[in-house]
C-alpha positions in Angstrom: -33.4 2.9 -62.2 -30.8 0.5 -63.5 -28.9 -2.0 -61.5 -25.7 0.0 -61.6 -27.5 3.2 -60.5 -29.2 1.3 -57.7 -25.8 -0.2 -56.6 -24.1 3.2 -56.6 -27.0 4.8 -54.8 -27.0 2.1 -52.1 -23.2 2.2 -51.8 -23.3 5.9 -51.2 -26.2 5.7 -48.8 -24.9 2.8 -46.6 -21.1 3.1 -46.9 -19.6 6.3 -48.3 -21.9 8.9 -46.6 -21.6 7.3 -43.1 -17.9 7.0 -43.6 -17.6 10.6 -44.6 -19.7 11.6 -41.5 -17.4 9.5 -39.3 -14.2 11.1 -40.8 -15.7 14.6 -40.3 -16.4 13.7 -36.7 -12.8 12.5 -36.3 -11.4 15.6 -37.9 -13.5 17.8 -35.6 -12.3 15.8 -32.6 -8.7 16.2 -33.6 -9.2 20.0 -34.0 -10.9 20.3 -30.6 -8.2 18.2 -29.0 -5.6 20.5 -30.6 -7.5 23.5 -29.3 -7.5 22.0 -25.7 -3.7 21.3 -26.0 -3.1 24.9 -27.2 -5.1 26.5 -24.5 -3.8 24.2 -21.7 -0.2 24.7 -22.7 -0.5 28.4 -23.4 1.3 29.6 -20.3 4.0 27.1 -19.2 4.6 24.6 -22.0 5.5 26.0 -25.5 5.9 22.4 -26.8 2.3 21.7 -26.0 1.2 24.9 -27.8 3.1 23.7 -31.0 1.5 20.3 -30.7 -1.9 21.9 -30.3 -1.3 24.1 -33.4 -0.3 21.0 -35.4 -3.4 19.1 -34.3 -5.7 22.1 -35.1 -4.1 22.4 -38.6 -4.5 18.7 -39.4 -8.1 18.8 -38.1 -8.9 21.7 -40.4 -7.1 20.0 -43.3 -9.2 16.8 -42.6 -12.4 18.8 -42.6 -11.6 20.4 -45.9 -10.7 17.1 -47.5 -14.0 15.6 -46.4 -16.0 18.5 -47.6 -14.3 18.3 -51.0 -14.8 14.5 -51.1 -18.5 15.1 -50.6 -18.5 17.7 -53.3 -16.7 15.4 -55.7 -19.1 12.5 -55.0 -22.1 14.8 -55.5 -20.7 16.0 -58.8 -20.1 12.4 -59.9 -23.6 11.4 -59.0 -25.3 14.4 -60.5 -23.3 14.0 -63.7 -24.6 10.5 -64.3 -28.2 11.2 -63.1 -28.2 8.8 -60.2 -31.1 9.2 -57.7 -29.8 11.3 -54.8 -32.9 11.5 -52.6 -31.6 9.0 -50.0 -28.2 10.7 -50.0 -29.5 14.2 -49.6 -31.7 13.1 -46.7 -28.8 11.3 -45.0 -26.8 14.6 -44.9 -29.5 16.7 -43.2 
């Protein structure tokens, strides 16, 4: 494996994949927070319901963006034949 392939593989394994995992967790947390706001404000506070809906929408958008980012990174890595064994194991 060349130096460039090793560098890209290490960068993905130690920086990009953990960062994507963190951002997926953050998007999930935002979605759950919006769900709690939506349920908690369901009876008496319509403004809280709207805020909850917006948080849920942005959480879902964030999740889709991270899934697509992972797909684009995988496509890039597979196109150039970079070893993905550490990356695939990190996502299990």
